[in-house]
C-alpha positions as YAML, in Angstrom:
chain: A
units: angstrom
residues:
- id: 1
  name: MET
  ca: [94.39, 128.92, 148.77]
- id: 2
  name: ALA
  ca: [96.75, 131.48, 147.23]
- id: 3
  name: SER
  ca: [96.88, 131.75, 143.48]
- id: 4
  name: LYS
  ca: [100.19, 130.89, 141.92]
- id: 5
  name: GLN
  ca: [101.65, 133.51, 139.61]
- id: 6
  name: LEU
  ca: [102.58, 131.91, 136.31]
- id: 7
  name: LEU
  ca: [105.31, 134.33, 135.23]
- id: 8
  name: PRO
  ca: [107.37, 136.69, 137.36]
- id: 9
  name: THR
  ca: [106.50, 140.35, 136.89]
- id: 10
  name: ARG
  ca: [110.05, 141.14, 135.73]
- id: 11
  name: VAL
  ca: [109.75, 138.70, 132.82]
- id: 12
  name: ILE
  ca: [106.46, 140.25, 131.72]
- id: 13
  name: VAL
  ca: [107.87, 143.79, 131.93]
- id: 14
  name: THR
  ca: [110.98, 142.71, 130.02]
- id: 15
  name: TRP
  ca: [108.84, 141.09, 127.33]
- id: 16
  name: VAL
  ca: [106.74, 144.25, 126.94]
- id: 17
  name: ILE
  ca: [109.89, 146.39, 126.66]
- id: 18
  name: LEU
  ca: [111.32, 144.02, 124.03]
- id: 19
  name: VAL
  ca: [108.12, 144.12, 122.00]
- id: 20
  name: LEU
  ca: [108.00, 147.93, 122.15]
- id: 21
  name: ALA
  ca: [111.68, 148.15, 121.17]
- id: 22
  name: ALA
  ca: [111.05, 145.79, 118.26]
- id: 23
  name: VAL
  ca: [108.33, 148.14, 117.02]
- id: 24
  name: VAL
  ca: [110.10, 151.44, 117.73]
- id: 25
  name: GLY
  ca: [113.43, 150.51, 116.10]
- id: 26
  name: PRO
  ca: [112.17, 150.05, 112.55]
- id: 27
  name: LEU
  ca: [109.80, 153.02, 112.86]
- id: 28
  name: LEU
  ca: [112.64, 155.26, 114.01]
- id: 29
  name: SER
  ca: [114.95, 154.18, 111.20]
- id: 30
  name: ALA
  ca: [112.20, 154.51, 108.58]
- id: 31
  name: GLU
  ca: [111.27, 158.03, 109.68]
- id: 32
  name: SER
  ca: [114.82, 159.36, 109.50]
- id: 33
  name: HIS
  ca: [115.61, 157.94, 106.04]
- id: 34
  name: GLY
  ca: [119.08, 156.75, 107.00]
- id: 35
  name: GLY
  ca: [120.18, 159.45, 109.45]
- id: 36
  name: THR
  ca: [123.28, 158.77, 111.52]
- id: 37
  name: VAL
  ca: [121.68, 159.76, 114.83]
- id: 38
  name: ALA
  ca: [118.73, 157.45, 114.25]
- id: 39
  name: ALA
  ca: [121.07, 154.60, 113.35]
- id: 40
  name: VAL
  ca: [123.08, 155.09, 116.54]
- id: 41
  name: VAL
  ca: [119.85, 155.10, 118.56]
- id: 42
  name: VAL
  ca: [118.64, 151.93, 116.82]
- id: 43
  name: LEU
  ca: [121.98, 150.25, 117.59]
- id: 44
  name: GLY
  ca: [121.59, 151.37, 121.21]
- id: 45
  name: ILE
  ca: [118.10, 149.88, 121.34]
- id: 46
  name: ALA
  ca: [119.51, 146.63, 119.96]
- id: 47
  name: ALA
  ca: [122.23, 146.58, 122.64]
- id: 48
  name: VAL
  ca: [119.63, 147.16, 125.36]
- id: 49
  name: LYS
  ca: [117.54, 144.31, 123.93]
- id: 50
  name: VAL
  ca: [120.59, 142.00, 124.05]
- id: 51
  name: ARG
  ca: [121.19, 143.04, 127.67]
- id: 52
  name: LEU
  ca: [117.58, 142.45, 128.70]
- id: 53
  name: VAL
  ca: [117.47, 139.01, 127.09]
- id: 54
  name: GLY
  ca: [120.75, 138.06, 128.76]
- id: 55
  name: LEU
  ca: [119.78, 139.32, 132.19]
- id: 56
  name: ASP
  ca: [116.20, 138.14, 132.39]
- id: 57
  name: PHE
  ca: [115.85, 135.16, 130.05]
- id: 58
  name: MET
  ca: [119.35, 133.69, 130.38]
- id: 59
  name: GLU
  ca: [119.43, 134.32, 134.16]
- id: 60
  name: LEU
  ca: [122.62, 136.41, 134.08]
- id: 61
  name: ARG
  ca: [121.05, 138.83, 136.55]
- id: 62
  name: HIS
  ca: [121.83, 136.31, 139.29]
- id: 63
  name: ALA
  ca: [125.15, 135.10, 137.85]
- id: 64
  name: PRO
  ca: [128.47, 135.57, 139.68]
- id: 65
  name: TRP
  ca: [129.67, 139.16, 139.49]
- id: 66
  name: ALA
  ca: [132.58, 138.35, 137.15]
- id: 67
  name: LEU
  ca: [130.35, 136.68, 134.56]
- id: 68
  name: ARG
  ca: [127.75, 139.41, 134.76]
- id: 69
  name: GLY
  ca: [130.45, 142.07, 134.50]
- id: 70
  name: VAL
  ca: [131.86, 140.47, 131.35]
- id: 71
  name: PHE
  ca: [128.37, 140.35, 129.88]
- id: 72
  name: GLU
  ca: [127.67, 144.01, 130.75]
- id: 73
  name: LEU
  ca: [130.98, 145.04, 129.20]
- id: 74
  name: TYR
  ca: [130.14, 142.97, 126.12]
- id: 75
  name: CYS
  ca: [126.86, 144.85, 125.70]
- id: 76
  name: VAL
  ca: [128.58, 148.23, 125.93]
- id: 77
  name: ALA
  ca: [131.46, 147.15, 123.67]
- id: 78
  name: LEU
  ca: [129.00, 145.77, 121.12]
- id: 79
  name: TRP
  ca: [127.21, 149.11, 120.90]
- id: 80
  name: VAL
  ca: [130.47, 151.11, 120.76]
- id: 81
  name: VAL
  ca: [132.05, 148.94, 118.06]
- id: 82
  name: LEU
  ca: [128.93, 148.79, 115.88]
- id: 83
  name: THR
  ca: [128.37, 152.52, 116.25]
- id: 84
  name: GLY
  ca: [132.00, 153.21, 115.38]
- id: 85
  name: LEU
  ca: [131.81, 150.99, 112.33]
- id: 86
  name: PHE
  ca: [128.62, 152.66, 111.16]
- id: 87
  name: VAL
  ca: [129.78, 156.23, 111.75]
- id: 88
  name: PHE
  ca: [133.34, 155.96, 110.48]
- id: 89
  name: LEU
  ca: [133.01, 153.46, 107.61]
...
């Protein structure tokens, strides 16, 4: 009798990446004391976290190409807009 895997490997890897990103983000921002480069990196980490949650926990990885494309563009646009607002305002 074959053992049934409870969670897919991709979900476990995604969860580990999200946990690490949740730890690294605040550490990075605390070490730099408000530096612009660190803030842009933290915003990038946040955008990657949004993408991972959408793809792996909301099943957008297997969505029709148009829906996934809109989501991917949203993730990039989110990072660009937030970075622009932070840097230029």
